[in-house]
mmCIF file of the N, C-alpha and C atoms, coordinates in Angstrom:
data_MODEL
# 
_entry.id   MODEL 
# 
loop_
_atom_site.group_PDB 
_atom_site.id 
_atom_site.type_symbol 
_atom_site.label_atom_id 
_atom_site.label_alt_id 
_atom_site.label_comp_id 
_atom_site.label_asym_id 
_atom_site.label_entity_id 
_atom_site.label_seq_id 
_atom_site.pdbx_PDB_ins_code 
_atom_site.Cartn_x 
_atom_site.Cartn_y 
_atom_site.Cartn_z 
_atom_site.occupancy 
_atom_site.B_iso_or_equiv 
_atom_site.pdbx_formal_charge 
_atom_site.auth_seq_id 
_atom_site.auth_comp_id 
_atom_site.auth_asym_id 
_atom_site.auth_atom_id 
_atom_site.pdbx_PDB_model_num 
ATOM 1   N N  . UNK A 1 1  ? 48.937 39.759 -27.780 1.00 0.00 ? 1  UNK A N  1 
ATOM 2   C CA . UNK A 1 1  ? 50.041 39.932 -28.918 1.00 0.00 ? 1  UNK A CA 1 
ATOM 3   C C  . UNK A 1 1  ? 49.678 40.823 -29.924 1.00 0.00 ? 1  UNK A C  1 
ATOM 4   N N  . UNK A 1 2  ? 50.627 41.484 -30.317 1.00 0.00 ? 2  UNK A N  1 
ATOM 5   C CA . UNK A 1 2  ? 50.500 42.509 -31.147 1.00 0.00 ? 2  UNK A CA 1 
ATOM 6   C C  . UNK A 1 2  ? 50.621 42.046 -32.785 1.00 0.00 ? 2  UNK A C  1 
ATOM 7   N N  . UNK A 1 3  ? 50.227 42.766 -33.810 1.00 0.00 ? 3  UNK A N  1 
ATOM 8   C CA . UNK A 1 3  ? 50.338 42.277 -35.136 1.00 0.00 ? 3  UNK A CA 1 
ATOM 9   C C  . UNK A 1 3  ? 51.838 41.913 -35.739 1.00 0.00 ? 3  UNK A C  1 
ATOM 10  N N  . UNK A 1 4  ? 52.800 42.568 -35.276 1.00 0.00 ? 4  UNK A N  1 
ATOM 11  C CA . UNK A 1 4  ? 54.105 42.212 -35.583 1.00 0.00 ? 4  UNK A CA 1 
ATOM 12  C C  . UNK A 1 4  ? 54.430 40.757 -35.255 1.00 0.00 ? 4  UNK A C  1 
ATOM 13  N N  . UNK A 1 5  ? 54.254 40.318 -33.926 1.00 0.00 ? 5  UNK A N  1 
ATOM 14  C CA . UNK A 1 5  ? 54.451 38.989 -33.619 1.00 0.00 ? 5  UNK A CA 1 
ATOM 15  C C  . UNK A 1 5  ? 53.659 37.882 -34.407 1.00 0.00 ? 5  UNK A C  1 
ATOM 16  N N  . UNK A 1 6  ? 52.371 38.202 -34.532 1.00 0.00 ? 6  UNK A N  1 
ATOM 17  C CA . UNK A 1 6  ? 51.492 37.325 -35.369 1.00 0.00 ? 6  UNK A CA 1 
ATOM 18  C C  . UNK A 1 6  ? 52.042 37.146 -36.747 1.00 0.00 ? 6  UNK A C  1 
ATOM 19  N N  . UNK A 1 7  ? 52.301 38.301 -37.513 1.00 0.00 ? 7  UNK A N  1 
ATOM 20  C CA . UNK A 1 7  ? 53.154 38.082 -38.678 1.00 0.00 ? 7  UNK A CA 1 
ATOM 21  C C  . UNK A 1 7  ? 54.266 37.558 -38.895 1.00 0.00 ? 7  UNK A C  1 
ATOM 22  N N  . UNK A 1 8  ? 55.024 37.687 -37.889 1.00 0.00 ? 8  UNK A N  1 
ATOM 23  C CA . UNK A 1 8  ? 56.385 37.019 -37.752 1.00 0.00 ? 8  UNK A CA 1 
ATOM 24  C C  . UNK A 1 8  ? 56.268 35.455 -37.627 1.00 0.00 ? 8  UNK A C  1 
ATOM 25  N N  . UNK A 1 9  ? 55.302 35.136 -36.787 1.00 0.00 ? 9  UNK A N  1 
ATOM 26  C CA . UNK A 1 9  ? 55.105 33.668 -36.669 1.00 0.00 ? 9  UNK A CA 1 
ATOM 27  C C  . UNK A 1 9  ? 54.641 33.133 -37.940 1.00 0.00 ? 9  UNK A C  1 
ATOM 28  N N  . UNK A 1 10 ? 53.538 33.809 -38.415 1.00 0.00 ? 10 UNK A N  1 
ATOM 29  C CA . UNK A 1 10 ? 53.012 33.365 -39.943 1.00 0.00 ? 10 UNK A CA 1 
ATOM 30  C C  . UNK A 1 10 ? 54.186 33.215 -40.890 1.00 0.00 ? 10 UNK A C  1 
ATOM 31  N N  . UNK A 1 11 ? 55.010 34.294 -40.956 1.00 0.00 ? 11 UNK A N  1 
ATOM 32  C CA . UNK A 1 11 ? 56.183 34.238 -41.897 1.00 0.00 ? 11 UNK A CA 1 
ATOM 33  C C  . UNK A 1 11 ? 57.231 33.032 -41.446 1.00 0.00 ? 11 UNK A C  1 
ATOM 34  N N  . UNK A 1 12 ? 57.405 32.719 -40.361 1.00 0.00 ? 12 UNK A N  1 
ATOM 35  C CA . UNK A 1 12 ? 58.338 31.623 -39.872 1.00 0.00 ? 12 UNK A CA 1 
ATOM 36  C C  . UNK A 1 12 ? 57.711 30.316 -40.363 1.00 0.00 ? 12 UNK A C  1 
ATOM 37  N N  . UNK A 1 13 ? 56.351 30.088 -40.128 1.00 0.00 ? 13 UNK A N  1 
ATOM 38  C CA . UNK A 1 13 ? 55.627 28.954 -40.487 1.00 0.00 ? 13 UNK A CA 1 
ATOM 39  C C  . UNK A 1 13 ? 55.672 28.713 -42.061 1.00 0.00 ? 13 UNK A C  1 
ATOM 40  N N  . UNK A 1 14 ? 55.430 29.759 -42.738 1.00 0.00 ? 14 UNK A N  1 
ATOM 41  C CA . UNK A 1 14 ? 55.374 29.754 -44.163 1.00 0.00 ? 14 UNK A CA 1 
ATOM 42  C C  . UNK A 1 14 ? 56.764 29.387 -44.788 1.00 0.00 ? 14 UNK A C  1 
ATOM 43  N N  . UNK A 1 15 ? 57.764 29.950 -44.058 1.00 0.00 ? 15 UNK A N  1 
ATOM 44  C CA . UNK A 1 15 ? 59.197 29.791 -44.504 1.00 0.00 ? 15 UNK A CA 1 
ATOM 45  C C  . UNK A 1 15 ? 59.700 28.229 -44.328 1.00 0.00 ? 15 UNK A C  1 
ATOM 46  N N  . UNK A 1 16 ? 59.156 27.618 -43.057 1.00 0.00 ? 16 UNK A N  1 
ATOM 47  C CA . UNK A 1 16 ? 59.469 26.265 -42.879 1.00 0.00 ? 16 UNK A CA 1 
ATOM 48  C C  . UNK A 1 16 ? 58.589 25.427 -43.745 1.00 0.00 ? 16 UNK A C  1 
ATOM 49  N N  . UNK A 1 17 ? 57.396 25.686 -43.989 1.00 0.00 ? 17 UNK A N  1 
ATOM 50  C CA . UNK A 1 17 ? 56.706 24.956 -45.103 1.00 0.00 ? 17 UNK A CA 1 
ATOM 51  C C  . UNK A 1 17 ? 57.251 24.970 -46.420 1.00 0.00 ? 17 UNK A C  1 
ATOM 52  N N  . UNK A 1 18 ? 57.773 26.060 -46.902 1.00 0.00 ? 18 UNK A N  1 
ATOM 53  C CA . UNK A 1 18 ? 58.368 26.223 -48.216 1.00 0.00 ? 18 UNK A CA 1 
ATOM 54  C C  . UNK A 1 18 ? 59.787 25.496 -48.362 1.00 0.00 ? 18 UNK A C  1 
ATOM 55  N N  . UNK A 1 19 ? 60.539 25.596 -47.077 1.00 0.00 ? 19 UNK A N  1 
ATOM 56  C CA . UNK A 1 19 ? 61.832 25.063 -47.242 1.00 0.00 ? 19 UNK A CA 1 
ATOM 57  C C  . UNK A 1 19 ? 61.929 23.477 -46.910 1.00 0.00 ? 19 UNK A C  1 
ATOM 58  N N  . UNK A 1 20 ? 61.078 22.984 -46.214 1.00 0.00 ? 20 UNK A N  1 
ATOM 59  C CA . UNK A 1 20 ? 61.197 21.584 -45.703 1.00 0.00 ? 20 UNK A CA 1 
ATOM 60  C C  . UNK A 1 20 ? 61.350 20.698 -46.889 1.00 0.00 ? 20 UNK A C  1 
ATOM 61  N N  . UNK A 1 21 ? 60.301 20.665 -47.937 1.00 0.00 ? 21 UNK A N  1 
ATOM 62  C CA . UNK A 1 21 ? 60.583 19.697 -49.120 1.00 0.00 ? 21 UNK A CA 1 
ATOM 63  C C  . UNK A 1 21 ? 61.845 19.958 -49.916 1.00 0.00 ? 21 UNK A C  1 
ATOM 64  N N  . UNK A 1 22 ? 62.435 21.072 -49.951 1.00 0.00 ? 22 UNK A N  1 
ATOM 65  C CA . UNK A 1 22 ? 63.688 21.405 -50.562 1.00 0.00 ? 22 UNK A CA 1 
ATOM 66  C C  . UNK A 1 22 ? 64.750 20.722 -49.831 1.00 0.00 ? 22 UNK A C  1 
ATOM 67  N N  . UNK A 1 23 ? 64.856 20.894 -48.405 1.00 0.00 ? 23 UNK A N  1 
ATOM 68  C CA . UNK A 1 23 ? 65.786 20.131 -47.631 1.00 0.00 ? 23 UNK A CA 1 
ATOM 69  C C  . UNK A 1 23 ? 65.647 18.747 -47.548 1.00 0.00 ? 23 UNK A C  1 
ATOM 70  N N  . UNK A 1 24 ? 64.473 18.043 -47.638 1.00 0.00 ? 24 UNK A N  1 
ATOM 71  C CA . UNK A 1 24 ? 64.678 16.687 -47.858 1.00 0.00 ? 24 UNK A CA 1 
ATOM 72  C C  . UNK A 1 24 ? 65.024 16.127 -49.217 1.00 0.00 ? 24 UNK A C  1 
ATOM 73  N N  . UNK A 1 25 ? 64.847 16.937 -50.202 1.00 0.00 ? 25 UNK A N  1 
ATOM 74  C CA . UNK A 1 25 ? 65.294 16.578 -51.645 1.00 0.00 ? 25 UNK A CA 1 
ATOM 75  C C  . UNK A 1 25 ? 66.909 16.757 -51.455 1.00 0.00 ? 25 UNK A C  1 
ATOM 76  N N  . UNK A 1 26 ? 67.399 17.775 -50.952 1.00 0.00 ? 26 UNK A N  1 
ATOM 77  C CA . UNK A 1 26 ? 68.735 18.008 -50.926 1.00 0.00 ? 26 UNK A CA 1 
ATOM 78  C C  . UNK A 1 26 ? 69.352 16.826 -50.026 1.00 0.00 ? 26 UNK A C  1 
ATOM 79  N N  . UNK A 1 27 ? 68.915 16.389 -49.042 1.00 0.00 ? 27 UNK A N  1 
ATOM 80  C CA . UNK A 1 27 ? 69.479 15.305 -48.326 1.00 0.00 ? 27 UNK A CA 1 
ATOM 81  C C  . UNK A 1 27 ? 69.372 13.880 -49.085 1.00 0.00 ? 27 UNK A C  1 
ATOM 82  N N  . UNK A 1 28 ? 68.323 13.800 -49.772 1.00 0.00 ? 28 UNK A N  1 
ATOM 83  C CA . UNK A 1 28 ? 68.161 12.625 -50.641 1.00 0.00 ? 28 UNK A CA 1 
ATOM 84  C C  . UNK A 1 28 ? 69.167 12.524 -51.637 1.00 0.00 ? 28 UNK A C  1 
ATOM 85  N N  . UNK A 1 29 ? 69.479 13.699 -52.427 1.00 0.00 ? 29 UNK A N  1 
ATOM 86  C CA . UNK A 1 29 ? 70.255 13.738 -53.561 1.00 0.00 ? 29 UNK A CA 1 
ATOM 87  C C  . UNK A 1 29 ? 71.817 13.923 -53.326 1.00 0.00 ? 29 UNK A C  1 
ATOM 88  N N  . UNK A 1 30 ? 72.081 14.168 -51.977 1.00 0.00 ? 30 UNK A N  1 
ATOM 89  C CA . UNK A 1 30 ? 73.595 14.509 -51.644 1.00 0.00 ? 30 UNK A CA 1 
ATOM 90  C C  . UNK A 1 30 ? 74.383 13.278 -51.667 1.00 0.00 ? 30 UNK A C  1 
ATOM 91  N N  . UNK A 1 31 ? 75.885 13.435 -51.834 1.00 0.00 ? 31 UNK A N  1 
ATOM 92  C CA . UNK A 1 31 ? 76.702 12.292 -51.921 1.00 0.00 ? 31 UNK A CA 1 
ATOM 93  C C  . UNK A 1 31 ? 76.899 11.701 -50.618 1.00 0.00 ? 31 UNK A C  1 
ATOM 94  N N  . UNK A 1 32 ? 77.055 10.528 -50.540 1.00 0.00 ? 32 UNK A N  1 
ATOM 95  C CA . UNK A 1 32 ? 77.517 9.874  -49.189 1.00 0.00 ? 32 UNK A CA 1 
ATOM 96  C C  . UNK A 1 32 ? 78.828 10.100 -48.732 1.00 0.00 ? 32 UNK A C  1 
ATOM 97  N N  . UNK A 1 33 ? 78.877 10.163 -47.367 1.00 0.00 ? 33 UNK A N  1 
ATOM 98  C CA . UNK A 1 33 ? 80.390 10.444 -46.891 1.00 0.00 ? 33 UNK A CA 1 
ATOM 99  C C  . UNK A 1 33 ? 80.981 9.330  -46.598 1.00 0.00 ? 33 UNK A C  1 
ATOM 100 N N  . UNK A 1 34 ? 82.388 9.499  -46.685 1.00 0.00 ? 34 UNK A N  1 
ATOM 101 C CA . UNK A 1 34 ? 83.371 8.308  -46.605 1.00 0.00 ? 34 UNK A CA 1 
ATOM 102 C C  . UNK A 1 34 ? 84.061 8.377  -45.315 1.00 0.00 ? 34 UNK A C  1 
ATOM 103 N N  . UNK A 1 35 ? 84.958 7.540  -44.978 1.00 0.00 ? 35 UNK A N  1 
ATOM 104 C CA . UNK A 1 35 ? 85.686 7.687  -43.724 1.00 0.00 ? 35 UNK A CA 1 
ATOM 105 C C  . UNK A 1 35 ? 86.728 8.902  -43.820 1.00 0.00 ? 35 UNK A C  1 
ATOM 106 N N  . UNK A 1 36 ? 87.170 9.189  -45.069 1.00 0.00 ? 36 UNK A N  1 
ATOM 107 C CA . UNK A 1 36 ? 88.024 10.243 -45.316 1.00 0.00 ? 36 UNK A CA 1 
ATOM 108 C C  . UNK A 1 36 ? 87.476 11.589 -45.264 1.00 0.00 ? 36 UNK A C  1 
ATOM 109 N N  . UNK A 1 37 ? 86.107 11.762 -45.400 1.00 0.00 ? 37 UNK A N  1 
ATOM 110 C CA . UNK A 1 37 ? 85.552 12.820 -44.968 1.00 0.00 ? 37 UNK A CA 1 
ATOM 111 C C  . UNK A 1 37 ? 85.250 13.218 -43.387 1.00 0.00 ? 37 UNK A C  1 
ATOM 112 N N  . UNK A 1 38 ? 85.236 12.104 -42.711 1.00 0.00 ? 38 UNK A N  1 
ATOM 113 C CA . UNK A 1 38 ? 85.229 12.331 -41.145 1.00 0.00 ? 38 UNK A CA 1 
ATOM 114 C C  . UNK A 1 38 ? 86.563 12.669 -40.760 1.00 0.00 ? 38 UNK A C  1 
ATOM 115 N N  . UNK A 1 39 ? 87.613 12.142 -41.235 1.00 0.00 ? 39 UNK A N  1 
ATOM 116 C CA . UNK A 1 39 ? 88.947 12.825 -40.849 1.00 0.00 ? 39 UNK A CA 1 
ATOM 117 C C  . UNK A 1 39 ? 89.130 14.120 -41.190 1.00 0.00 ? 39 UNK A C  1 
ATOM 118 N N  . UNK A 1 40 ? 88.769 14.445 -42.141 1.00 0.00 ? 40 UNK A N  1 
ATOM 119 C CA . UNK A 1 40 ? 88.838 15.964 -42.723 1.00 0.00 ? 40 UNK A CA 1 
ATOM 120 C C  . UNK A 1 40 ? 88.212 16.838 -41.907 1.00 0.00 ? 40 UNK A C  1 
ATOM 121 N N  . UNK A 1 41 ? 86.955 16.383 -41.243 1.00 0.00 ? 41 UNK A N  1 
ATOM 122 C CA . UNK A 1 41 ? 86.308 17.354 -40.433 1.00 0.00 ? 41 UNK A CA 1 
ATOM 123 C C  . UNK A 1 41 ? 86.820 17.235 -39.064 1.00 0.00 ? 41 UNK A C  1 
ATOM 124 N N  . UNK A 1 42 ? 87.305 16.072 -38.532 1.00 0.00 ? 42 UNK A N  1 
ATOM 125 C CA . UNK A 1 42 ? 87.682 15.913 -37.186 1.00 0.00 ? 42 UNK A CA 1 
ATOM 126 C C  . UNK A 1 42 ? 89.025 16.807 -36.860 1.00 0.00 ? 42 UNK A C  1 
ATOM 127 N N  . UNK A 1 43 ? 90.036 16.791 -37.898 1.00 0.00 ? 43 UNK A N  1 
ATOM 128 C CA . UNK A 1 43 ? 91.380 17.331 -37.723 1.00 0.00 ? 43 UNK A CA 1 
ATOM 129 C C  . UNK A 1 43 ? 91.125 18.767 -37.412 1.00 0.00 ? 43 UNK A C  1 
ATOM 130 N N  . UNK A 1 44 ? 90.460 19.573 -38.325 1.00 0.00 ? 44 UNK A N  1 
ATOM 131 C CA . UNK A 1 44 ? 90.221 21.262 -37.841 1.00 0.00 ? 44 UNK A CA 1 
ATOM 132 C C  . UNK A 1 44 ? 89.450 21.239 -36.595 1.00 0.00 ? 44 UNK A C  1 
ATOM 133 N N  . UNK A 1 45 ? 88.452 20.406 -36.252 1.00 0.00 ? 45 UNK A N  1 
ATOM 134 C CA . UNK A 1 45 ? 87.737 20.576 -35.195 1.00 0.00 ? 45 UNK A CA 1 
ATOM 135 C C  . UNK A 1 45 ? 88.526 20.351 -34.042 1.00 0.00 ? 45 UNK A C  1 
ATOM 136 N N  . UNK A 1 46 ? 89.219 19.311 -33.972 1.00 0.00 ? 46 UNK A N  1 
ATOM 137 C CA . UNK A 1 46 ? 90.141 19.231 -32.838 1.00 0.00 ? 46 UNK A CA 1 
ATOM 138 C C  . UNK A 1 46 ? 91.245 20.487 -32.605 1.00 0.00 ? 46 UNK A C  1 
ATOM 139 N N  . UNK A 1 47 ? 91.824 20.854 -33.608 1.00 0.00 ? 47 UNK A N  1 
ATOM 140 C CA . UNK A 1 47 ? 92.672 21.871 -33.658 1.00 0.00 ? 47 UNK A CA 1 
ATOM 141 C C  . UNK A 1 47 ? 92.117 23.211 -33.011 1.00 0.00 ? 47 UNK A C  1 
ATOM 142 N N  . UNK A 1 48 ? 90.955 23.467 -33.539 1.00 0.00 ? 48 UNK A N  1 
ATOM 143 C CA . UNK A 1 48 ? 90.217 24.688 -32.892 1.00 0.00 ? 48 UNK A CA 1 
ATOM 144 C C  . UNK A 1 48 ? 89.781 24.376 -31.564 1.00 0.00 ? 48 UNK A C  1 
ATOM 145 N N  . UNK A 1 49 ? 89.187 23.236 -31.102 1.00 0.00 ? 49 UNK A N  1 
ATOM 146 C CA . UNK A 1 49 ? 89.209 22.962 -29.815 1.00 0.00 ? 49 UNK A CA 1 
ATOM 147 C C  . UNK A 1 49 ? 90.271 23.169 -28.975 1.00 0.00 ? 49 UNK A C  1 
ATOM 148 N N  . UNK A 1 50 ? 91.544 22.699 -29.357 1.00 0.00 ? 50 UNK A N  1 
ATOM 149 C CA . UNK A 1 50 ? 92.755 22.721 -28.573 1.00 0.00 ? 50 UNK A CA 1 
ATOM 150 C C  . UNK A 1 50 ? 93.106 24.409 -28.500 1.00 0.00 ? 50 UNK A C  1 
ATOM 151 N N  . UNK A 1 51 ? 92.932 25.178 -29.625 1.00 0.00 ? 51 UNK A N  1 
ATOM 152 C CA . UNK A 1 51 ? 93.247 26.563 -29.543 1.00 0.00 ? 51 UNK A CA 1 
ATOM 153 C C  . UNK A 1 51 ? 92.460 27.377 -28.493 1.00 0.00 ? 51 UNK A C  1 
ATOM 154 N N  . UNK A 1 52 ? 91.072 26.817 -28.648 1.00 0.00 ? 52 UNK A N  1 
ATOM 155 C CA . UNK A 1 52 ? 90.184 27.471 -27.541 1.00 0.00 ? 52 UNK A CA 1 
ATOM 156 C C  . UNK A 1 52 ? 90.386 27.142 -26.186 1.00 0.00 ? 52 UNK A C  1 
ATOM 157 N N  . UNK A 1 53 ? 90.873 25.763 -25.960 1.00 0.00 ? 53 UNK A N  1 
ATOM 158 C CA . UNK A 1 53 ? 91.481 25.451 -24.638 1.00 0.00 ? 53 UNK A CA 1 
ATOM 159 C C  . UNK A 1 53 ? 92.549 26.205 -24.335 1.00 0.00 ? 53 UNK A C  1 
ATOM 160 N N  . UNK A 1 54 ? 93.590 26.356 -25.309 1.00 0.00 ? 54 UNK A N  1 
ATOM 161 C CA . UNK A 1 54 ? 94.792 27.287 -24.600 1.00 0.00 ? 54 UNK A CA 1 
ATOM 162 C C  . UNK A 1 54 ? 94.431 28.504 -24.323 1.00 0.00 ? 54 UNK A C  1 
ATOM 163 N N  . UNK A 1 55 ? 93.388 29.203 -25.190 1.00 0.00 ? 55 UNK A N  1 
ATOM 164 C CA . UNK A 1 55 ? 93.000 30.623 -24.772 1.00 0.00 ? 55 UNK A CA 1 
ATOM 165 C C  . UNK A 1 55 ? 92.379 30.754 -23.625 1.00 0.00 ? 55 UNK A C  1 
ATOM 166 N N  . UNK A 1 56 ? 91.433 29.722 -23.103 1.00 0.00 ? 56 UNK A N  1 
ATOM 167 C CA . UNK A 1 56 ? 90.931 29.690 -21.889 1.00 0.00 ? 56 UNK A CA 1 
ATOM 168 C C  . UNK A 1 56 ? 91.976 29.525 -20.740 1.00 0.00 ? 56 UNK A C  1 
ATOM 169 N N  . UNK A 1 57 ? 92.988 28.683 -20.869 1.00 0.00 ? 57 UNK A N  1 
ATOM 170 C CA . UNK A 1 57 ? 94.016 28.257 -19.901 1.00 0.00 ? 57 UNK A CA 1 
ATOM 171 C C  . UNK A 1 57 ? 94.989 29.534 -19.698 1.00 0.00 ? 57 UNK A C  1 
ATOM 172 N N  . UNK A 1 58 ? 95.117 30.370 -20.752 1.00 0.00 ? 58 UNK A N  1 
ATOM 173 C CA . UNK A 1 58 ? 95.946 31.554 -20.723 1.00 0.00 ? 58 UNK A CA 1 
ATOM 174 C C  . UNK A 1 58 ? 95.479 32.607 -19.971 1.00 0.00 ? 58 UNK A C  1 
ATOM 175 N N  . UNK A 1 59 ? 94.129 32.632 -19.745 1.00 0.00 ? 59 UNK A N  1 
ATOM 176 C CA . UNK A 1 59 ? 93.530 33.821 -19.048 1.00 0.00 ? 59 UNK A CA 1 
ATOM 177 C C  . UNK A 1 59 ? 93.685 33.703 -17.456 1.00 0.00 ? 59 UNK A C  1 
# 
């Protein structure tokens, strides 16, 4: 291994150690989702999936 790979691996580990506690706090303090939120996510997701399906079928 060369030094660049070693420093990259150390940087990634330090970044994970730094961000993990912040991510846990963000998940703890975030608002809870309701059923309306689920519908608001599913409708655009289904529309995008249908659009991609139509694009694939048209080729």
